[in-house]
VEXRO-880359 format. One record per residue (C-alpha): residue number from 1; residue in one letter; chain; x, y, z. Coordinates in nm, 2 decimals, always signed. Each point is the difference from the previous one (the first is absolute). Layout:
// VEXRO-880359
nr	rest	kette	east	north	up
NUM	a	A	X	Y	Z
...
//
This chain:
// VEXRO-880359
nr	rest	kette	east	north	up
1	m	A	-2.95	+5.03	-3.91
2	a	A	+0.05	-0.32	-0.03
3	n	A	+0.05	-0.21	+0.36
4	p	A	+0.24	-0.20	-0.04
5	n	A	+0.00	-0.41	+0.08
6	i	A	+0.22	+0.02	+0.35
7	v	A	+0.02	-0.41	+0.00
8	t	A	+0.21	-0.01	-0.31
9	a	A	+0.26	+0.36	+0.08
10	a	A	+0.33	+0.01	-0.13
11	s	A	+0.09	+0.19	+0.29
12	v	A	-0.12	+0.16	+0.34
13	y	A	+0.20	+0.29	+0.16
14	g	A	-0.02	+0.08	+0.37
15	r	A	-0.01	+0.41	-0.01
16	t	A	-0.06	+0.26	+0.28
17	t	A	-0.05	+0.34	-0.08
18	l	A	+0.02	+0.32	+0.21
19	q	A	-0.19	+0.33	-0.01
20	q	A	-0.01	+0.31	+0.21
21	v	A	-0.37	+0.07	-0.06
22	t	A	-0.15	+0.32	-0.12
23	t	A	-0.35	+0.17	+0.00
24	t	A	+0.00	-0.12	-0.38
25	p	A	-0.07	-0.36	-0.06
26	t	A	+0.34	-0.15	-0.18
27	a	A	+0.02	-0.34	-0.02
28	i	A	+0.25	-0.21	+0.24
29	a	A	-0.08	-0.29	-0.30
30	s	A	-0.12	+0.01	-0.35
31	n	A	-0.04	-0.26	-0.25
32	a	A	+0.07	+0.11	-0.35
33	a	A	-0.23	-0.07	-0.26
34	n	A	+0.08	-0.30	-0.23
35	s	A	+0.30	-0.07	+0.29
36	n	A	-0.13	-0.37	-0.02
37	k	A	+0.07	+0.03	+0.34
38	v	A	-0.22	-0.03	+0.35
39	l	A	+0.03	+0.13	+0.30
40	k	A	-0.07	-0.16	+0.36
41	i	A	+0.01	+0.21	+0.27
42	n	A	+0.11	-0.17	+0.32
43	a	A	-0.01	+0.31	+0.23
44	l	A	-0.03	+0.40	+0.07
45	i	A	+0.20	+0.20	+0.29
46	v	A	-0.06	+0.33	+0.07
47	t	A	+0.18	+0.19	+0.27
48	n	A	-0.14	+0.35	+0.11
49	v	A	+0.36	+0.18	+0.07
50	s	A	-0.10	+0.30	+0.13
51	n	A	-0.16	+0.13	+0.30
52	n	A	-0.32	+0.06	-0.11
53	v	A	-0.30	-0.27	-0.12
54	a	A	+0.00	-0.03	-0.35
55	n	A	-0.27	-0.21	-0.22
56	i	A	+0.08	-0.25	-0.24
57	t	A	-0.18	-0.10	-0.33
58	a	A	+0.06	-0.32	-0.23
59	d	A	-0.12	-0.07	-0.31
60	i	A	+0.02	-0.16	-0.30
61	f	A	-0.02	+0.21	-0.33
62	r	A	-0.15	-0.19	-0.31
63	s	A	-0.12	+0.20	-0.32
64	g	A	-0.08	+0.31	+0.18
65	t	A	-0.16	-0.09	+0.27
66	a	A	+0.10	-0.06	+0.37
67	a	A	-0.10	-0.33	+0.22
68	h	A	+0.15	+0.11	+0.32
69	i	A	+0.12	-0.27	+0.26
70	a	A	-0.01	+0.21	+0.30
71	r	A	-0.10	+0.37	-0.03
72	l	A	+0.10	+0.28	+0.27
73	i	A	+0.12	-0.25	+0.27
74	p	A	+0.17	+0.18	+0.27
75	v	A	+0.36	-0.07	+0.11
76	p	A	+0.14	+0.10	+0.32
77	p	A	+0.30	+0.18	+0.07
78	q	A	+0.33	-0.16	-0.04
79	s	A	-0.19	-0.36	-0.10
80	s	A	-0.06	-0.25	-0.23
81	l	A	-0.32	-0.18	-0.17
82	v	A	-0.03	-0.27	-0.17
83	v	A	-0.25	+0.10	-0.30
84	i	A	+0.07	-0.32	-0.25
85	a	A	+0.13	-0.35	+0.18
86	k	A	+0.14	-0.33	-0.07
87	e	A	-0.42	-0.14	+0.07
88	n	A	-0.10	+0.16	-0.23
89	p	A	+0.19	+0.06	-0.35
90	f	A	-0.16	+0.09	-0.30
91	y	A	+0.12	+0.05	-0.36
92	i	A	+0.06	+0.37	-0.21
93	v	A	-0.04	-0.11	-0.37
94	e	A	+0.17	+0.13	-0.33
95	g	A	-0.12	+0.40	-0.02
96	d	A	-0.10	+0.05	+0.35
97	a	A	+0.21	+0.16	+0.30
98	l	A	+0.00	-0.07	+0.42
99	r	A	-0.02	+0.42	+0.09
100	l	A	+0.01	+0.23	+0.34
101	t	A	-0.06	+0.28	+0.10
102	a	A	+0.10	+0.18	+0.35
103	s	A	-0.26	+0.30	+0.12
104	a	A	+0.40	+0.17	+0.12
105	n	A	+0.24	+0.00	-0.22
106	s	A	+0.35	-0.14	+0.15
107	a	A	-0.18	-0.19	+0.28
108	l	A	-0.04	-0.32	-0.10
109	d	A	+0.25	-0.26	-0.15
110	a	A	-0.13	-0.31	-0.18
111	v	A	+0.18	-0.34	-0.06
112	c	A	-0.17	-0.26	-0.26
113	s	A	+0.07	-0.30	-0.05
114	f	A	-0.04	-0.26	-0.28
115	e	A	+0.07	-0.27	-0.27
116	e	A	+0.02	+0.10	-0.38
117	v	A	-0.15	-0.28	-0.14
118	g	A	+0.08	-0.12	-0.43
//
């Protein structure tokens, strides 16, 4: 797993990914091994599109281990939650993924904004 020098990056691309969050941990942003890139996560917003409270869990998955950013945070019905904001960005290095899990299928939608630096 390399950690590219972002000062000498040849490219920076703005990316936005969308996900209907399920009860199975699924990557909303992932950085392939040997990509020679780093992902700077700027924002993660989760919206509850159901009429019931649903919980969100977000983790960074590395080498078979999950480190939680948020765990079982309730999102009220028809409301949004800012899980990650521009004021506290972080990096996803090669081989890592930002994953989301919901307490109920089809209850939560997520939008992730990040920069792909390579």
